[in-house]
MINU-116417 format. One record per residue (C-alpha): residue in one letter; y, x, z. Coordinates in nm, 4 decimals, decimal comma, padded with zeros to 6 digits. Layout:
// residues N
[r A [Y X Z]]
...
***
This chain:
// residues 480
[r M [22,0074 02,4882 00,5817]]
[r R [22,1352 02,4514 00,9519]]
[r R [21,9422 02,7720 01,0138]]
[r L [21,9375 02,9094 00,7058]]
[r L [22,3455 02,8769 00,7428]]
[r K [22,2843 03,0548 01,1629]]
[r L [22,0758 03,3028 00,9680]]
[r H [22,3987 03,4298 00,7191]]
[r K [22,6031 03,3805 01,0909]]
[r N [22,4547 03,5983 01,2105]]
[r K [22,3955 03,8859 00,9763]]
[r L [22,8027 03,8453 00,8836]]
[r L [22,8394 03,8867 01,2484]]
[r I [22,5967 04,2117 01,2674]]
[r G [22,7623 04,3613 00,9624]]
[r I [23,1318 04,3141 01,1482]]
[r V [23,0342 04,4427 01,4779]]
[r I [22,8552 04,8065 01,2729]]
[r G [23,1074 04,7914 01,0346]]
[r A [23,3775 04,7829 01,3374]]
[r V [23,1612 05,0156 01,5286]]
[r G [23,1726 05,2477 01,1484]]
[r A [23,5027 05,2035 01,1265]]
[r F [23,5580 05,2761 01,5619]]
[r G [23,2717 05,5707 01,5656]]
[r G [23,4568 05,7572 01,1722]]
[r R [23,8444 05,7625 01,2955]]
[r E [23,6548 05,9274 01,6501]]
[r A [23,4890 06,1273 01,5089]]
[r V [23,7616 06,2508 01,2597]]
[r E [23,9650 06,2762 01,5964]]
[r V [23,7449 06,4942 01,7673]]
[r T [23,7005 06,7181 01,5025]]
[r S [24,0457 06,7356 01,4624]]
[r R [24,0820 06,8946 01,7650]]
[r D [24,1988 07,1851 01,8289]]
[r R [23,9075 07,3202 02,0451]]
[r F [23,7079 07,1961 01,7095]]
[r C [23,8612 07,3828 01,5238]]
[r E [23,7823 07,7103 01,7368]]
[r I [23,4382 07,6559 01,7072]]
[r C [23,3910 07,7631 01,3384]]
[r H [23,7535 08,0235 01,2944]]
[r V [23,6015 08,3654 01,2872]]
[r H [23,9479 08,5421 01,2678]]
[r P [23,9005 08,7643 01,6216]]
[r H [24,2674 08,6256 01,7125]]
[r A [24,3175 08,2550 01,5631]]
[r T [24,3625 08,1120 01,8991]]
[r E [24,5113 08,3739 02,0320]]
[r S [24,7843 08,4580 01,7946]]
[r W [24,8474 08,0846 01,7706]]
[r K [24,9046 08,1044 02,1350]]
[r L [25,1873 08,3292 02,1250]]
[r S [25,3413 08,1963 01,8653]]
[r S [25,7025 08,0153 01,8493]]
[r H [25,5170 07,6608 01,7360]]
[r Y [25,2407 07,7007 02,1341]]
[r G [25,4691 07,7835 02,3585]]
[r N [25,8946 07,7100 02,2839]]
[r P [26,2286 07,5300 02,4319]]
[r S [26,1156 07,2570 02,3459]]
[r G [25,7721 07,2180 02,5419]]
[r V [25,6492 07,1151 02,1357]]
[r I [25,2493 07,1956 02,1072]]
[r V [25,2027 07,2765 01,6625]]
[r H [24,8724 07,1750 01,6461]]
[r C [24,5999 07,3555 01,3882]]
[r V [24,5507 07,0443 01,1827]]
[r D [24,9991 06,9449 01,2029]]
[r C [24,9731 07,2417 00,9653]]
[r H [24,6547 07,3873 00,8239]]
[r L [24,5424 06,9846 00,6973]]
[r P [24,8595 06,7652 00,5404]]
[r P [24,9133 06,4691 00,7002]]
[r G [24,7153 06,1463 00,6557]]
[r G [24,5607 05,9531 00,4408]]
[r V [24,2721 06,0883 00,1185]]
[r A [24,4487 06,4353 00,0937]]
[r Y [24,3756 06,4677 00,4809]]
[r L [24,0360 06,3952 00,4760]]
[r Y [23,9587 06,6323 00,1709]]
[r H [24,1275 06,8788 00,2936]]
[r K [23,9368 06,8851 00,6257]]
[r A [23,6119 06,8821 00,4709]]
[r R [23,7056 07,1243 00,1662]]
[r L [23,8485 07,3699 00,4787]]
[r G [23,6160 07,2685 00,7668]]
[r G [23,2709 07,3623 00,5266]]
[r R [23,4501 07,7269 00,4219]]
[r D [23,4602 07,7943 00,7297]]
[r L [23,1699 07,6574 00,8763]]
[r Y [23,0278 07,8979 00,5801]]
[r G [23,1409 08,1850 00,7089]]
[r K [23,0480 08,1530 01,0788]]
[r L [22,6895 08,1163 00,8950]]
[r F [22,6534 08,3519 00,6665]]
[r R [23,0185 08,5974 00,6023]]
[r D [22,9745 08,9225 00,8525]]
[r V [23,3431 08,8960 00,9932]]
[r S [23,3637 09,2693 01,0002]]
[r A [23,3577 09,2770 00,6331]]
[r I [23,7095 09,0503 00,5707]]
[r D [24,0434 09,2068 00,5403]]
[r W [24,2195 09,0260 00,7935]]
[r E [24,5574 09,1946 00,6328]]
[r E [24,4494 09,0780 00,3037]]
[r R [24,4164 08,6882 00,4255]]
[r S [24,7321 08,6834 00,5688]]
[r K [24,9977 08,7509 00,2846]]
[r L [25,1192 08,4704 00,1517]]
[r E [24,9143 08,4222 -00,1709]]
[r H [24,5702 08,3222 00,0713]]
[r A [24,8028 08,1019 00,3371]]
[r L [24,9267 07,8633 00,0884]]
[r D [24,6147 07,7956 00,0069]]
[r Y [24,5084 07,6868 00,3279]]
[r T [24,9194 07,5816 00,5347]]
[r F [25,0887 07,2633 00,3451]]
[r E [25,4009 07,1704 00,3114]]
[r A [25,4095 06,9036 00,3725]]
[r G [25,3080 06,9541 00,7210]]
[r C [25,6271 07,1501 00,7656]]
[r L [25,8987 06,8721 00,6635]]
[r K [25,6487 06,6251 00,8629]]
[r C [25,8415 06,8279 01,1964]]
[r H [26,1267 06,9402 01,0105]]
[r H [26,3038 06,6649 00,8631]]
[r D [26,6594 06,8299 00,8699]]
[r L [26,6769 07,1599 00,7458]]
[r F [27,0155 07,2648 00,8424]]
[r P [27,0359 07,2341 01,2124]]
[r P [27,2671 07,3297 01,4092]]
[r G [27,2620 07,6820 01,4863]]
[r L [27,1016 07,7589 01,1428]]
[r S [27,1641 08,1420 01,0022]]
[r E [27,4270 08,2064 00,7175]]
[r R [27,0516 08,3124 00,5794]]
[r G [26,8620 08,0135 00,6686]]
[r A [27,1512 07,7848 00,5460]]
[r T [27,1073 07,9919 00,2102]]
[r N [26,7846 07,9800 00,1532]]
[r H [26,7441 07,6169 00,2356]]
[r R [26,9658 07,5303 -00,0221]]
[r E [26,7640 07,7426 -00,2690]]
[r Y [26,3770 07,5481 -00,1096]]
[r E [26,5875 07,1659 -00,2452]]
[r K [26,6777 07,2738 -00,5778]]
[r D [26,2902 07,4063 -00,6360]]
[r P [26,0434 07,3701 -00,3304]]
[r A [25,7767 07,4447 -00,5390]]
[r A [25,9594 07,8062 -00,6548]]
[r K [26,0799 07,8985 -00,2701]]
[r P [25,8205 07,7122 -00,0135]]
[r C [25,8779 07,7803 00,3663]]
[r L [25,6047 08,0389 00,3689]]
[r D [25,8369 08,2039 00,1886]]
[r C [26,0403 08,3267 00,5206]]
[r H [25,8140 08,1864 00,7680]]
[r L [25,4664 08,3255 00,7078]]
[r H [25,3517 08,3962 01,0536]]
[r V [25,5853 08,1613 01,2631]]
[r G [25,2377 07,9803 01,2670]]
[r H [25,0187 08,2736 01,4630]]
[r F [25,1993 08,5609 01,6302]]
[r H [25,1712 08,8639 01,4189]]
[r E [25,2703 09,1750 01,6141]]
[r G [25,4047 09,3422 01,2978]]
[r D [25,6424 09,1082 01,2973]]
[r Q [25,7882 09,2988 01,5936]]
[r F [26,0574 09,5370 01,4834]]
[r G [26,1454 09,8579 01,7451]]
[r R [25,8980 10,0422 01,8479]]
[r T [25,8406 10,1048 02,1788]]
[r A [25,6054 10,3707 02,3838]]
[r K [25,2707 10,2627 02,4300]]
[r A [25,0848 10,2228 02,7277]]
[r G [24,9217 10,5038 02,8314]]
[r Q [25,1000 10,7031 02,6733]]
[r E [25,3023 11,0347 02,6894]]
[r V [25,6407 10,9707 02,6604]]
[r F [25,8742 11,2897 02,6290]]
[r A [26,1574 11,4104 02,8276]]
[r E [26,2340 11,6862 02,6078]]
[r A [26,2628 11,8240 02,2247]]
[r A [26,0568 12,0870 02,1264]]
[r A [26,2039 12,4078 02,1547]]
[r V [26,2174 12,6135 01,8902]]
[r K [26,2929 12,9996 01,9749]]
[r D [26,0787 13,1451 01,6069]]
[r F [26,0776 13,0453 01,2334]]
[r A [25,8076 12,8588 01,2202]]
[r D [25,5830 12,5400 01,1837]]
[r Y [25,6970 12,3435 01,5092]]
[r T [25,5675 12,0240 01,5970]]
[r E [25,8987 11,7751 01,6811]]
[r R [25,9309 11,5608 02,0784]]
[r V [26,1579 11,2419 02,0263]]
[r P [26,2723 11,2090 02,4409]]
[r G [26,2352 10,8818 02,5292]]
[r T [25,9821 10,7920 02,3301]]
[r D [25,6189 10,8652 02,2613]]
[r V [25,6941 10,9617 01,8944]]
[r A [25,6526 11,3172 01,7381]]
[r F [25,6320 11,4502 01,3737]]
[r E [25,5129 11,8119 01,2377]]
[r M [25,8427 11,9921 01,0695]]
[r V [25,6348 12,2740 00,8408]]
[r A [25,8339 12,6170 00,7828]]
[r L [25,9226 12,6965 00,4176]]
[r P [26,0962 13,0570 00,3953]]
[r G [26,3428 12,9562 00,1655]]
[r G [26,2661 13,1717 -00,2313]]
[r T [26,4226 13,1082 -00,5806]]
[r F [26,2551 12,9192 -00,8061]]
[r S [26,3583 12,7082 -01,1900]]
[r M [26,4695 12,4149 -01,1432]]
[r G [26,4262 12,0972 -01,3885]]
[r S [26,2539 12,0575 -01,6781]]
[r P [26,1975 12,2594 -02,0073]]
[r D [26,2720 12,0752 -02,3467]]
[r S [25,9102 12,0465 -02,4251]]
[r E [25,7626 11,9144 -02,1361]]
[r A [25,6352 11,5967 -02,2183]]
[r D [25,8082 11,2842 -02,0976]]
[r R [26,0582 11,4499 -01,9933]]
[r R [26,4616 11,3056 -01,9501]]
[r P [26,8193 11,4223 -01,9914]]
[r D [26,8925 11,5091 -01,6850]]
[r E [26,6282 11,7303 -01,5659]]
[r G [26,8217 11,9909 -01,7659]]
[r P [26,8739 12,2477 -01,8362]]
[r V [26,6304 12,4682 -01,6234]]
[r R [26,8378 12,7187 -01,4021]]
[r T [26,7770 12,9302 -01,1585]]
[r V [26,7943 12,8433 -00,7959]]
[r T [26,7960 12,9981 -00,5196]]
[r V [26,7293 12,8327 -00,1205]]
[r S [26,7740 12,9228 00,1962]]
[r P [26,5073 12,9013 00,4662]]
[r F [26,4558 12,5935 00,6306]]
[r W [26,1952 12,3532 00,7928]]
[r I [26,1243 11,9611 00,5968]]
[r A [25,9120 11,7323 00,7469]]
[r R [25,5133 11,7468 00,6758]]
[r T [25,5245 11,3406 00,6041]]
[r E [25,7838 11,1102 00,4725]]
[r V [25,9636 10,9140 00,8275]]
[r T [25,7417 10,7235 00,9394]]
[r W [25,7613 10,3334 01,0864]]
[r D [25,7133 10,4739 01,4700]]
[r E [25,9448 10,7595 01,3944]]
[r Y [26,1999 10,4569 01,2646]]
[r E [26,1257 10,1963 01,5144]]
[r A [26,2054 10,3800 01,7607]]
[r F [26,5615 10,4858 01,5695]]
[r Y [26,6257 10,1788 01,5494]]
[r A [26,4577 10,0354 01,8765]]
[r A [26,7702 10,3270 02,0875]]
[r T [27,0569 10,2084 01,8404]]
[r K [27,0191 09,8479 01,6688]]
[r S [27,3028 09,6565 01,6478]]
[r E [27,3386 09,2573 01,7126]]
[r G [27,6123 09,1990 01,4695]]
[r R [27,6973 09,2597 01,0624]]
[r S [27,9757 09,4856 00,9825]]
[r S [28,0975 09,6925 00,6779]]
[r D [28,2904 09,9322 00,9245]]
[r T [28,0598 10,2608 00,9837]]
[r A [28,3129 10,3988 01,2100]]
[r A [28,0781 10,4146 01,4582]]
[r V [27,7863 10,5611 01,3094]]
[r A [27,9675 10,8813 01,2686]]
[r G [28,0587 10,9982 01,5895]]
[r V [27,8404 11,2674 01,7873]]
[r D [27,8802 11,0803 02,1518]]
[r A [27,7171 10,6747 02,0257]]
[r V [27,5049 10,6076 01,7100]]
[r T [27,5009 10,2736 01,5562]]
[r G [27,2356 10,1770 01,3783]]
[r P [27,0964 09,8788 01,1643]]
[r T [27,0621 09,5155 01,2366]]
[r P [26,7297 09,3850 01,2322]]
[r P [26,5794 09,3166 00,8923]]
[r W [26,4591 08,9811 00,7768]]
[r G [26,0953 08,9259 00,7987]]
[r N [25,8608 09,2046 00,8611]]
[r P [25,9932 09,4955 00,6637]]
[r G [25,6196 09,6799 00,5915]]
[r Q [25,5915 09,3766 00,3773]]
[r G [25,3024 09,2761 00,5866]]
[r W [25,0905 09,6144 00,4843]]
[r G [25,0797 09,7482 00,8351]]
[r R [25,4016 10,0030 00,9938]]
[r G [25,2497 10,2909 01,2335]]
[r K [25,2517 10,5734 01,0312]]
[r R [25,3010 10,4990 00,6629]]
[r P [25,6489 10,5610 00,5071]]
[r A [25,8837 10,3417 00,6557]]
[r I [26,0883 10,1186 00,3705]]
[r T [26,3793 09,9089 00,2673]]
[r M [26,6412 10,1066 00,4672]]
[r S [26,9601 10,1631 00,2527]]
[r H [27,0696 10,5077 00,2295]]
[r L [27,3202 10,5001 00,4942]]
[r S [27,0693 10,4088 00,7354]]
[r A [26,8722 10,7536 00,6912]]
[r T [27,1752 10,9493 00,6578]]
[r T [27,2479 10,7230 01,0560]]
[r Y [26,8759 10,8112 01,1256]]
[r C [26,9171 11,1993 01,0988]]
[r D [27,2415 11,1932 01,3246]]
[r W [26,9826 11,0482 01,5788]]
[r L [26,7607 11,2770 01,5475]]
[r S [26,9786 11,5208 01,5414]]
[r R [27,1615 11,3949 01,8696]]
[r V [26,8371 11,3548 02,0309]]
[r T [26,6761 11,6912 01,9795]]
[r G [27,0055 11,8998 01,9824]]
[r K [26,8764 12,0276 01,6410]]
[r K [27,0727 11,9659 01,3163]]
[r Y [26,9024 11,7542 01,1061]]
[r R [26,9804 11,5685 00,7861]]
[r L [26,7803 11,5006 00,4476]]
[r P [26,7352 11,7437 00,1307]]
[r T [26,9269 11,8172 -00,0751]]
[r E [26,7763 11,7469 -00,3534]]
[r A [26,7590 12,1669 -00,4641]]
[r E [26,5400 12,1763 -00,1577]]
[r W [26,2984 11,8894 -00,2293]]
[r E [26,2289 12,1024 -00,4842]]
[r Y [26,1349 12,3614 -00,4682]]
[r A [25,9096 12,2125 -00,1956]]
[r C [25,7333 11,9694 -00,4079]]
[r R [25,6739 12,2738 -00,6711]]
[r G [25,5371 12,4607 -00,3661]]
[r G [25,5433 12,7754 -00,6130]]
[r T [25,4058 12,6160 -00,8883]]
[r K [25,5376 12,6425 -01,2398]]
[r G [25,3964 12,3502 -01,4131]]
[r V [25,3931 11,9992 -01,4586]]
[r F [25,2756 11,9245 -01,1523]]
[r F [25,1683 12,0734 -00,8037]]
[r F [24,8648 11,8908 -00,8636]]
[r D [24,5996 11,8470 -01,1647]]
[r P [24,6078 11,5268 -01,2504]]
[r K [24,2389 11,5059 -01,4223]]
[r K [24,0483 11,6327 -01,1565]]
[r T [23,8927 11,3818 -00,8878]]
[r G [23,7879 11,4690 -00,5516]]
[r P [23,8205 11,2892 -00,1833]]
[r K [24,2149 11,2473 -00,1869]]
[r P [24,4331 11,1706 -00,4212]]
[r S [24,7189 11,4535 -00,4929]]
[r A [24,9500 11,1119 -00,5037]]
[r F [24,9629 10,7707 -00,4996]]
[r Y [25,1046 10,5809 -00,7531]]
[r N [25,0661 10,3155 -00,9923]]
[r E [24,6975 10,3253 -01,0694]]
[r N [24,5015 10,4213 -00,7875]]
[r S [24,7961 10,2928 -00,5402]]
[r D [24,6917 09,9329 -00,4790]]
[r E [25,0791 09,8774 -00,5394]]
[r K [25,1080 09,9341 -00,1507]]
[r T [25,2799 10,2207 00,0450]]
[r H [24,9494 10,4327 00,2424]]
[r V [24,9155 10,6879 00,5914]]
[r P [25,0257 11,0289 00,4551]]
[r S [24,6802 11,1829 00,5152]]
[r D [24,5157 10,9554 00,3272]]
[r A [24,6856 11,2011 00,0454]]
[r A [24,6228 11,5662 00,0015]]
[r P [24,8151 11,8192 00,0547]]
[r N [25,0673 12,0340 -00,1768]]
[r P [25,0462 12,4371 -00,1814]]
[r F [25,2571 12,4540 00,1470]]
[r G [25,1463 12,1944 00,3408]]
[r L [25,3322 11,9114 00,2691]]
[r L [25,1925 11,5714 00,2165]]
[r N [25,3323 11,3028 -00,0314]]
[r M [25,6263 11,5238 -00,2143]]
[r A [25,4905 11,3288 -00,4948]]
[r G [25,4082 10,9745 -00,4841]]
[r N [25,3655 10,6745 -00,2067]]
[r V [25,7514 10,6159 -00,1784]]
[r C [26,0565 10,7988 -00,3402]]
[r E [26,2482 10,9707 -00,1891]]
[r F [26,6612 10,9483 -00,0731]]
[r C [26,8540 11,3003 -00,1031]]
[r L [27,1594 11,4551 00,0367]]
[r D [27,3148 11,4508 -00,3314]]
[r W [27,5217 11,2499 -00,5349]]
[r Y [27,3689 11,1838 -00,8743]]
[r D [27,5476 11,3069 -01,1916]]
[r E [27,3320 11,3668 -01,4704]]
[r K [27,4879 11,6654 -01,5447]]
[r A [27,4419 11,7512 -01,2488]]
[r Y [27,2425 12,0684 -01,4426]]
[r A [27,4640 12,1299 -01,6899]]
[r G [27,7702 12,3599 -01,5138]]
[r A [27,4812 12,5960 -01,4107]]
[r A [27,6351 12,9525 -01,5236]]
[r E [27,3673 13,0853 -01,8051]]
[r G [27,1665 13,3735 -01,6875]]
[r G [27,3066 13,3416 -01,3140]]
[r T [27,1423 13,2582 -01,0010]]
[r I [27,2883 12,9324 -00,7759]]
[r V [27,2684 12,9666 -00,4276]]
[r D [27,1764 12,6252 -00,2057]]
[r P [27,3231 12,3865 -00,4454]]
[r R [27,3867 12,0801 -00,2963]]
[r G [27,5462 11,8684 -00,5741]]
[r P [27,8199 11,6373 -00,7048]]
[r K [28,1067 11,6138 -00,4292]]
[r T [28,1535 11,2369 -00,4214]]
[r G [27,9618 10,9686 -00,6760]]
[r K [27,8268 10,6364 -00,6463]]
[r E [27,4386 10,6320 -00,6239]]
[r H [27,1944 10,9227 -00,4293]]
[r V [26,9772 11,1662 -00,5757]]
[r I [26,6185 11,0156 -00,5547]]
[r R [26,3283 11,2331 -00,6095]]
[r G [25,9189 11,1700 -00,6343]]
[r G [25,8196 10,8236 -00,7301]]
[r S [25,6315 10,5901 -00,5796]]
[r F [25,2931 10,3321 -00,5408]]
[r L [25,5230 10,1389 -00,7747]]
[r C [25,6101 10,3856 -01,0884]]
[r G [25,3388 10,6120 -01,3555]]
[r L [25,2551 10,9318 -01,4022]]
[r S [25,5031 11,0882 -01,5677]]
[r E [25,7337 11,0449 -01,2117]]
[r M [25,5278 11,1898 -01,0216]]
[r R [25,6441 11,5154 -01,2301]]
[r S [25,8049 11,8255 -00,9837]]
[r A [26,0718 11,7444 -01,1818]]
[r A [26,1410 11,3878 -01,2223]]
[r R [26,4939 11,2662 -01,1162]]
[r D [26,6482 10,9293 -01,0571]]
[r Y [26,8382 10,7377 -00,7825]]
[r T [26,9362 10,4504 -00,5960]]
[r R [27,0975 10,1091 -00,7307]]
[r H [27,2826 09,9805 -00,4201]]
[r D [27,4238 09,6546 -00,6467]]
[r D [27,0974 09,5955 -00,7724]]
[r W [26,9167 09,6852 -00,4260]]
[r V [27,1121 09,4083 -00,2483]]
[r R [27,1541 09,1617 -00,5060]]
[r T [26,9401 08,8402 -00,3129]]
[r D [27,0920 08,9888 00,0086]]
[r P [27,2998 08,5871 00,0773]]
[r Q [27,5386 08,8061 00,3453]]
[r I [27,8558 08,8096 00,3866]]
[r P [27,9578 09,1129 00,3595]]
[r K [27,5941 09,2267 00,2823]]
[r S [27,4026 09,3886 00,4760]]
[r I [27,4630 09,7877 00,4830]]
[r W [27,1474 09,8909 00,6649]]
[r W [26,8966 09,7101 00,4428]]
[r Y [26,7618 09,6474 00,1113]]
[r S [26,6523 09,3301 00,0583]]
[r D [26,5649 09,4654 -00,3240]]
[r S [26,3986 09,7838 -00,2868]]
[r I [26,0437 09,8157 -00,1078]]
[r D [25,9502 10,1617 -00,2532]]
[r V [26,2142 10,4771 -00,1702]]
[r G [26,2032 10,6368 00,2145]]
[r F [26,2060 10,9484 00,2766]]
[r R [26,1776 11,3039 00,4466]]
[r V [26,3858 11,5065 00,6923]]
[r V [26,4506 11,9013 00,7401]]
[r C [26,6017 12,0766 00,9298]]
[r E [26,8299 12,3424 00,9455]]
[r T [26,8456 12,7048 01,0471]]
[r E [27,0674 12,8030 01,2479]]
[r G [27,3743 12,9812 01,0344]]
[r K [27,3813 12,7427 00,7012]]
[r A [27,6340 12,4938 00,6225]]
[r S [27,5418 12,1256 00,6162]]
[r K [27,7550 12,0078 00,4229]]
***
């Protein structure tokens, strides 16, 4: 009996030792596999570690380093182990079996994907105080909205790239290493196409010389999808002018921003009108490129004032007269000498579409070179992004035309509340790609969610599909 008790005692002791070793070993295993270096073994993203070390979660004034598991696993408990196994297994599968070069990392970095592997509880574990000293007014407003309904406005809504530096979050372009920085603007002696060079930058863009001419502006009553503000059709003559081959790109707009940006908000536009100094936009909130990439894509989300200020700045640094196109100039350029509903055949297929709209755009902007040109050699006159015009909008603007007469260089109403936009965008239907289709800005609606007081005069918080292209006047042509 005594021997039997001793045997059971030894088994119990052995069991306790094995259990203790197992528990300690299991905890040690969890700890080892939760270290940053272990995570790196299976990370197939080519820049995960580098971008983390460039982020505010690694290098910051407090000296605190936020580790992989702090964001990408919930803090502790069964949920920690479950998601560790789930996400770790997915990473391991990707490492062993997936073609990493075929992964669209820009797409995978979008909010809907990031929410699957970033945990709100991890954010709140470190960020106990949602209203710390120095929090901006906009941040306070958003945090109050978060407190009302965390599920409707997750942390990543505003802080998508805080854990990994994202090159697209740097706004305000400077010349790239090894790239030529232009000392002078393009010298233009003849009325011909030219490539403008922006002094002090490596930015250049093409301008196309249009000889001017007479055309029928607007749409006839018989045109499908016609709207009342597109008529009556009137005969219009436009004088020669230059127009940009593409919409203003982010490269171009960011050069302007870097040269003119202002730190504070202001509703005072007096400085904007100056010739010797141009006060430009305040910093945008987040990434105005929407995560699609910027560079050669058309610039968006800026206000009409920002677009006209860009033209003022460009005029000053190049010594030419740049401005937005009038509505008449825009339609003349869009038609390219055609007289039909579209300047292209919407039924014709080819390697490049003539217009990016809701059926072929994937609901995002595209680089201009992805599209086929119109008859004048201009890109994206229809689709991609809507374009600001110089004119104030009036639904009856065409009604004042004299019957049978020809109007020369019309400029639209002298005053108004909203401005004309033309061309349709990646969000629009095919009917908005018509050469005569008109639309207009909706300023109050496009800044509705901007919590700043006063609201920004530079950026639209609720418009992501409007941009602009520039025209350059020939000598002697009035600008007003």
